[in-house]
N, C-alpha and C positions, 0 to 999 in steps of 0.2 A: 901208348894208344889213348885217344880221347874217350871220354865217357859217352855212351850211347844207349838207346833203347832198341831191343830186338823185338819186332812184331812178327808173329808167325800165324799166317792164315791167308784167307782168300782175297784175291784181287780179280775183278771181273768187269764186265760192261753192264750197266743198268740200262735196259730199254724201257723208258718211261712212257706210259700210255696215259694221257690226260682225259678228263671227262668230255672235252670237246672233240675227241677223236684224233687229236694230233699226237705224234710220237717224236721222241728224241732219244739219242744214245749219249750216256754220260759214263765215264770211267768211275768205278766204285768198288764195292766189296767192303764188308764191315771192318776187317783188319787193315785193309789198305786205307780206309778212311781215317782210322786212328793214326796210322803212320803219317798220312798227309797232314793231319792236324798238328802233330808234333813238329813236322818239318816246317810248317807255316809259322809255328810259334818259336822257331829258331833253334830247335833241338836236333842233335844228330840222331838219326833213326835209320835202322836197316830193316828191310822187309823181306822175309822168307816166304815166297808165294809160289804159284803154279800157273804160269801163263804160256800161251802158245806163241810160236814164231809166225804170227799172222797180223793182219791189219788191226784187228781189235786189240791184240797184245801191244802193238806199237802205240795205239791210242792210250792205253793204260801206262805204258812205260814213259811216254812223253809227259803225261799228266803228273806222274810221280816225280820225275826228274825236275820239273818246273818248281817243285816245292822242296827240292834237295833231299828226297827220299832215295836212299841207296838200296838197290836190289841185291840180295844175297846171290852169289854165283849158283847157277843151276836152277834159278827160278823160272827159266824159259823152257822147261822140259816137257810141257804139256802138249798133247796133239793139237789142241785148239784152246782158245781163250774162252772161259766160261761166261755165260750170260744169265742175268736175272731180269725177268720181266716184272717191272713195278707198275701196277695199275693204281692210279690215284682216284680217290673219291672227291666229292665236291669240297670237302674240307682240307684237302691236300694230304690226307693220310694214305699210306701205301700198303697194298698187299702184294705178295711176291710169288712168282713161279720161277723155277730154276732149270737150267741146262748146264751142269757143271761136273767137273771131276776135280779131285783134290788129293795131293800128297805133299809131304814136307820134302823140299830138296835136300839131298844128302848132305850138302854143305852146312845146313843148319842143325843137323842131328848132333847129339853129344859126341864130341871128338872131332866132328867135321871131317874135312879132307886135309890131311897133314901135308899134302903136296901143293896146296893152294897158297897164294900169296898171303902173308900175315894179315893184311887188312881184310881178307876174305874169310879168315878162320873165325866164324861167328856162331859157333854152336851154343851160344848163351853163356859161356864160362866167364866172359869179361864184360858182359852187359850189366848196366846198373839195374835194369828191369827187363823182364820178358813178358810180353803181353800176348794173349790169345783169346779166342772165344768164338761165338756164333757157329757157322757151318763147319769151319775148320776143326773145331774141337769135338765134333760129333760125327762127321762123315768119313767113313773108312775109304781107302786105307790110311788116310792121313791122321785120323783121330788118335789112333794108337801111338803114332809117332809124336803127335803133339803132347800126349801125356808123358812120353819119355823125355821130351825137351823140358817140360815143366819140372819133372822130378829131378833132373840133373841141375836145373837152374837154381833150385832153392838153396843150394850150398853157397852161392855167390851173389844172387840177384833177388830183387823184389819180384814176385810173380803176381801178375794182374790178369783178371778174367772178366769177361762180359758175356753171359749166356746168349743174349740177343737172339732169341728163339725164332726159328723159321719152320713152323709146323708142317708146311707143304713138303719139306724135304727131310725132316728130322725123325718123323714117326710120331707115335702117340705120346702124350704126356707121361703115361705110366711107364713107357719104355725109356723115355728121355730123363725122367726125374732122377733116378739113381746115378746116371752118368754125369749129370750136371752137379749133383751133390759131391761126387768124387772129385771133380775139378775144383769146386769150391774149397774142398779140404786141402788142395795143393796150392791155394792162392793166399797171398797176403792182403790183396785188395780186390774187392768184387764190386762191380757196378751192374745193376740190374733194373729193368723197367718194371713198373707196376703191371703192365700188360703181360710181360713174361711170367711174373709170379702168379697172375690170375690164371694163366694157362697151366702152369706147373702145379699149382696148389689151389684148385677152384674153391672159392668161398672163403679163403684165408685172408687175414689182414696182412698186406705186404710188408709193413714195418715189423710186425711180429715175426714173419719169416726171416727178415733181415737180422733180427735179434738172435734167432735160433742159429742162423749161419755164423754170425759174428762170435758166438760163444764157442765155436770150433777154432779152426786155424786162422781165419782172416783177422787182421788187425782192424780192418775197416770194410764196411759194407754200405754202399750208397744206393738208395732206391730213387729212381727218377719217376716223376709224375707228369711228363709232357709239359704243357704250358703252365702247370701249377707249381713246378719247381722240383725240389729234391729233399730227401731226408738222409743224413749220414749217421751211421751207428758205429760207435767205437767204445772202448773200455771206459773212456772219460765221460760218456754220455751220448746224447743225440743232438744234432743241430739241424735246423730246417732252413732251406733257402727258397726264396720266392723268385720265379722266373720273370724276367722283364717282359712287358707287354709289347708285342710286335705284330705286324700283319704277316700271317703265315702264307708263304708261297707253296712250300711242301715240306714234309718232315724227313725227306731222304737224308741220311747221314747225321741227323741231329744227335742221336744217342752216341754215335761214334765220336763226334766232335766233343761231346761232354767227356767221354772216356779219355780222349787225347789230352784234353785240358786238365783232367784229374791227374794223370801221370805227370804232366808238366808242372802242376802246382805242387805235387809232392817232391818233385825234383828241385823246384825253387826253394823249398823249405828244408832241403838236405835230408829227405826222408826215404831216399831210394838206395838200394843195395842191401845185401844180407847183413852187413855189419851195422846197418841202421835199423834193423828190425825192432830192437827194444825201443828206440826213439819213435818209430812209427806206432808201436803199440801204446805209447804214452802221449800221442799227439794231443795238444791242448785244444779245447773246444774253440777258442778264438781263432787259432790257426786253421782249424778245419772249416770254420765258417767262412773265412777269407777264400779258401780254396774252392769250396762248393759254390759260393756266390759267383765266383769267376767262371766256373764251369757252366753255370746257368746262362751267364752273359754270352759265352762263346756259342752255346747251343742256340740261343735266341737269334744271333746273327745268321747262323747256318739255316734256320727255318725261314728266314726272311728273304731268301733267294733260292733260285732253282738248283736242284741237284745237290750232291755232296760237295759243298763249297764253303769250308770253314774259314774263319778270318785269320789274318796274319797278326803277329804280336802288335804291330803298329795300329791295326784297326781296333784292338781292344784297349789300347792306351797304356799297357804295362806288360 
């Protein structure tokens, strides 16, 4: 069986409301966006999600298929496809309201469905990496199932996590903080935005929080600062990447495309898989610089066009 990444989490439709009063619907969802980025970068990726058998679900399925993202069997079991209403300000930044339900399809749970075709037995046991985050990691009943998937995956896979906080649906920072920290402790790689850390730890230095997190389980914690770039914290030290200057259309999917590019970069340098955990912990600063610079380039292309529309490998030139 070929190597792949298993992404576990929400796929939905973003209803984008612009300052001029116009609206448009785009397929999206944080974890679906990460999977899409990996697919466009030429990686084999499978998405365990929760879609309805409806027109919006068809929109999402077609969008994913165009980028070679394979859906895990059972991902179409929802009563309806979830919707996120993204309201853009004059600078293109989005705030969200949600109408969604979430659970992990049984096929993606540890052990999966042994009656399924071998190619569909994707409970994480043979994935190079298992990624999750955002709403899927905190919204029940799926959140507890996500934790089980990560716990089981650590024996064979690199585990990656992006909190990608959505306060409108997750609850208060005081309620969410310990749950996020528990997921950080299950993860080899964490990507987090400065905005998320400002919400979770008001008044704290985001890089200082990243250092605290990295002293635990993660080999690598990357903090993104929007158009200013990113800082990566590892045992070998810290590297800073500067984001390319572009004209921003909107920021929808930017952090997710950064996350997908981060997984892709670690894959390119043969740092994925539980058997590569020691190598990941010892990643050289020069290698990390290359990876994070490229992540910033991918995110910059995403913000230069509407919706969650990450680049292909051809577009980034490598």
